[in-house]
N, C-alpha and C positions, 0 to 999 in steps of 0.2 A: 872237762873237769879232771882234776888229778885224783889219784887213789885216796890221798889224805882228805881232800875236800868231799869226796863221795862218802867216806867213812864218818866224817864229822857231821855231814847232813843226816845220815841214817841214825847216828847216835842221838842227835837232837830230836829226831822224830820218835825214837824209842823213849826218850825222856818225856816228851809230850804225851805219849800214849801209855806210860808206865802202868797206871792203875788198870786200864783195860787189859794190858798184857798179863798182869798178875791174875786177873779174873779168868782169863782164857788159857794161859800157858804156864802158870807157876810151876817151877821145877824143871821145865823143859828148856831146850836150847832152840831159839828161834833164828831164822834167817830172814833178814829184811833187804828189800831192794826197791828203790823208788818210793820209799815210805810205806810199803805194805809188807806184811808177813808172807813170804813165799814158801815157807817150810817150818816144821817144828819137829825136833828130834830129841832122843834121850841123852845124847852126848855130843860134844863139839866135834869129835872125829867123824861121826856119821854125818853131821851137818855139812862139814867141808867135803867129804867124799861124794855125797849125793848131790850137793848143790853145784859142785864144779863140773858135773856131767852136762849141765845145761847152761851154766853161766860162767863167764871167765873170772878167774881169781882177781880180786881187787874191785869187783863190781857189786859186791854184796857185803852185808854186815851180820855178824854172828854174836849172839848174846844169850847167856843163861838168864832166865827170868826168875827174879827173886822178889819177895815182898819187901825186903829191906833194900831200898834203892841203892845201888852202887854205881858210881860213875863208870860208864863203860871204858874199858881200857882198849887201847889200840895195839893189836899184835899183828904185824904185817908178816905174811909168809911169802916165801919165794914160790916159784911155780913147781917146786919139787913136791913129791908125794909126802903126805904126813908120815911120821915115823912108824915103822913096822908094816907099812903098806907094801905088799909084794908088787914088784914091777911087772907090768903086763908085757 
């Protein structure tokens, strides 16, 4: 599967489960992989930094959960660190 197809699949699963996601995670940023939530965070930055410790970039989907359904957008990031992240 390509990165785009993985993200489209996860976005579709998010759409299917939107009502449940709102009940459980409203206002949080979730990380999905293989159709299940593997993490919930306060912000996108934390979601990326923590998830990439155990999962390669491009293999998971990040979305802020909101009662007002918004079609997930696809933002593809390179393998570089998020802005302001100190290099190890």
